[in-house]
C-alpha positions as CSV (number, residue, x, y, z in Angstrom):
1,X,-1.4,124.5,59.6
2,X,-4.0,125.0,62.3
3,X,-4.9,122.9,65.3
4,X,-7.2,122.9,67.4
5,X,-7.7,122.6,71.4
6,X,-4.2,124.3,71.8
7,X,-3.7,125.6,75.5
8,X,0.0,126.5,75.2
9,X,1.4,127.8,71.6
10,X,4.8,127.8,72.6
11,X,4.8,124.8,73.8
12,X,3.9,123.1,71.0
13,X,5.7,125.1,68.9
14,X,8.7,124.0,70.6
15,X,7.6,120.1,70.5
16,X,7.0,120.8,66.7
17,X,10.6,122.4,65.4
18,X,13.0,119.7,67.3
19,X,10.4,116.6,65.0
20,X,12.7,115.5,61.7
21,X,11.4,113.9,58.8
22,X,14.2,111.8,57.0
23,X,17.1,114.1,56.8
24,X,14.7,117.2,56.6
25,X,14.2,119.4,60.5
26,X,10.7,120.9,61.0
27,X,11.3,124.7,61.4
28,X,8.1,126.0,63.4
29,X,6.5,129.5,64.3
30,X,3.7,130.7,65.2
31,X,2.3,133.0,62.5
32,X,2.6,136.8,62.6
33,X,-0.9,136.8,60.5
34,X,-4.1,135.6,61.0
35,X,-7.2,134.9,59.2
36,X,-9.6,138.4,59.3
37,X,-12.9,136.9,58.9
38,X,-16.4,138.7,57.0
39,X,-17.5,140.0,60.8
40,X,-19.2,139.0,63.7
41,X,-22.2,137.3,63.7
42,X,-25.8,138.9,64.7
43,X,-25.5,137.3,68.2
44,X,-22.5,139.0,68.4
45,X,-23.7,142.3,67.3
46,X,-26.1,142.6,70.3
47,X,-24.8,144.3,73.3
48,X,-26.5,142.9,76.7
49,X,-28.1,145.8,78.4
50,X,-25.9,144.9,81.9
51,X,-22.5,146.4,80.4
52,X,-21.9,149.5,81.6
53,X,-22.2,152.4,79.0
54,X,-18.6,152.9,78.5
55,X,-18.0,149.0,77.4
56,X,-21.3,149.4,75.4
57,X,-19.7,152.5,73.4
58,X,-16.5,150.2,73.1
59,X,-18.0,146.9,71.7
60,X,-20.2,149.0,69.1
61,X,-17.1,151.0,67.7
62,X,-14.9,147.3,67.5
63,X,-18.1,146.1,65.1
64,X,-18.6,149.3,62.8
65,X,-14.5,149.0,62.4
66,X,-14.8,145.2,61.6
67,X,-17.3,146.2,59.2
68,X,-15.4,149.0,57.7
69,X,-12.4,146.7,57.0
70,X,-14.7,144.1,55.3
71,X,-16.5,146.4,52.9
72,X,-12.9,148.2,52.3
73,X,-11.9,144.4,51.1
74,X,-14.9,143.6,49.0
75,X,-16.1,140.9,51.7
76,X,-12.7,139.3,51.2
77,X,-11.0,137.1,53.9
78,X,-7.6,138.1,54.0
79,X,-4.8,137.8,56.7
80,X,-3.8,140.5,58.5
81,X,-0.6,140.9,60.8
82,X,-1.7,140.5,64.2
83,X,-0.6,144.2,65.1
84,X,-2.5,145.8,62.7
85,X,-0.1,147.5,60.5
86,X,-0.2,145.6,57.4
87,X,-1.7,142.5,55.6
88,X,0.4,139.7,54.3
89,X,0.0,140.4,50.9
90,X,1.4,143.4,51.3
91,X,4.7,142.1,53.3
92,X,5.1,139.7,50.3
93,X,4.7,142.1,47.6
94,X,7.0,144.7,49.6
95,X,4.3,147.6,48.8
96,X,4.1,148.5,52.4
97,X,6.9,150.6,54.5
98,X,7.7,149.7,57.9
99,X,10.0,152.7,58.0
100,X,12.9,150.1,59.3
101,X,15.7,152.3,60.5
102,X,18.2,150.0,61.6
103,X,21.9,149.7,60.4
104,X,21.5,147.5,57.0
105,X,24.5,145.9,55.5
106,X,25.4,144.7,51.6
107,X,26.6,141.3,51.4
108,X,28.5,139.5,48.4
109,X,29.0,136.0,47.3
110,X,32.6,134.6,46.9
111,X,33.8,131.7,45.7
112,X,37.3,131.2,47.5
113,X,39.8,128.7,46.1
114,X,39.3,126.3,49.2
115,X,35.8,125.9,48.6
116,X,35.9,124.9,45.1
117,X,38.3,122.0,46.9
118,X,36.0,121.3,49.6
119,X,32.8,118.4,49.1
120,X,29.6,119.1,51.0
121,X,28.3,115.5,52.9
122,X,25.0,114.1,54.1
123,X,25.3,112.8,57.4
124,X,24.0,109.1,57.9
125,X,21.0,108.6,60.2
126,X,21.8,109.1,64.0
127,X,24.6,111.0,63.2
128,X,25.3,114.7,63.8
129,X,27.4,117.2,63.6
130,X,29.1,116.6,67.5
131,X,29.6,113.0,66.9
132,X,31.5,113.7,63.6
133,X,33.7,116.1,65.3
134,X,34.8,112.6,67.8
135,X,34.8,110.5,65.3
136,X,36.8,112.7,63.0
137,X,39.7,112.3,65.9
138,X,39.2,108.5,66.2
139,X,39.4,107.6,63.0
140,X,42.8,110.1,62.4
141,X,41.3,112.5,59.8
142,X,43.1,115.2,60.6
143,X,43.6,116.2,57.2
144,X,40.5,117.4,56.6
145,X,38.1,120.2,58.4
146,X,34.7,120.0,58.5
147,X,32.0,122.9,59.2
148,X,28.4,122.8,59.4
149,X,26.2,124.0,56.6
150,X,23.1,123.3,58.5
151,X,20.4,120.8,58.8
152,X,22.7,117.4,58.3
153,X,24.9,118.9,55.6
154,X,28.8,119.5,56.2
155,X,31.4,121.1,54.4
156,X,34.9,119.0,54.2
157,X,37.8,120.7,53.1
158,X,41.0,119.3,52.8
159,X,44.5,120.8,54.2
160,X,46.5,122.9,51.9
161,X,48.8,120.1,50.7
162,X,45.8,117.5,50.4
163,X,43.4,116.4,47.7
164,X,40.1,115.7,48.7
165,X,39.7,112.9,46.1
166,X,42.4,111.1,47.3
167,X,41.4,111.3,51.0
168,X,38.3,109.5,49.7
169,X,40.1,106.9,47.8
170,X,41.6,106.2,50.5
171,X,39.4,106.6,53.4
172,X,36.4,105.1,51.6
173,X,34.8,102.5,54.7
174,X,35.1,105.6,57.0
175,X,33.1,108.2,54.4
176,X,30.3,105.6,53.8
177,X,30.4,104.8,57.7
178,X,29.9,108.9,58.6
179,X,27.8,109.8,55.4
180,X,25.1,108.7,53.2
181,X,26.1,111.2,49.9
182,X,29.2,113.3,49.5
183,X,29.3,115.7,46.4
184,X,31.2,118.5,44.9
185,X,30.6,121.8,46.8
186,X,28.6,124.4,44.8
187,X,26.9,127.9,45.8
188,X,23.6,125.6,45.2
189,X,24.0,124.1,48.0
190,X,23.3,124.7,51.5
191,X,20.7,123.9,54.5
192,X,17.6,125.6,55.5
193,X,18.4,126.9,58.6
194,X,21.5,127.7,60.3
195,X,23.1,128.8,63.7
196,X,26.4,131.1,64.0
197,X,28.0,132.2,66.3
198,X,30.4,135.1,64.6
199,X,33.1,137.0,66.6
200,X,32.7,140.6,66.2
201,X,35.5,143.1,67.2
202,X,35.1,147.2,67.6
203,X,31.1,146.7,66.5
204,X,29.9,150.0,68.4
205,X,27.4,149.1,71.4
206,X,24.0,150.5,68.9
207,X,24.9,147.8,66.4
């Protein structure tokens, strides 16, 4: 989306990033890429005579560099990174190697037994994960454990000696008041965004 007459980009980004549309939260970031135009207008090519000589040279060089870029891409508009390192097409296709030298970790998806016994609930409007924690205590729902999956999704897991279907049947009113929908957990279910705190012990400081 493109906005006009924006005086403070960061303030606009923060305001838009807190909007909910139904059960979906907007996640807003200022783009790393910007549209590269065909070239400067004729009036922009003229260098004012009153400019110092060193500024005249700089202005002429910038025009020449932009003209070369336009010719290189056949006169088409392209999206380029603000730092000028790569185009959007290169980033998406993976053709451009930015030389990442940091630590890389391999991950593996696991479906543990307790996950298969769990269900995923969609929080009702006006309810968030913090409020759900209070309702668990008030409702005496100590037989289940709730984990946030991001957005308005909650992973609900029964204790080892409990059965989720029985718990939901015996506490139907409570589940109906907290969630608009409850379904069995699967790898395909997950929020579009999640913030996680992870405890890491014995990790070297450079990491």
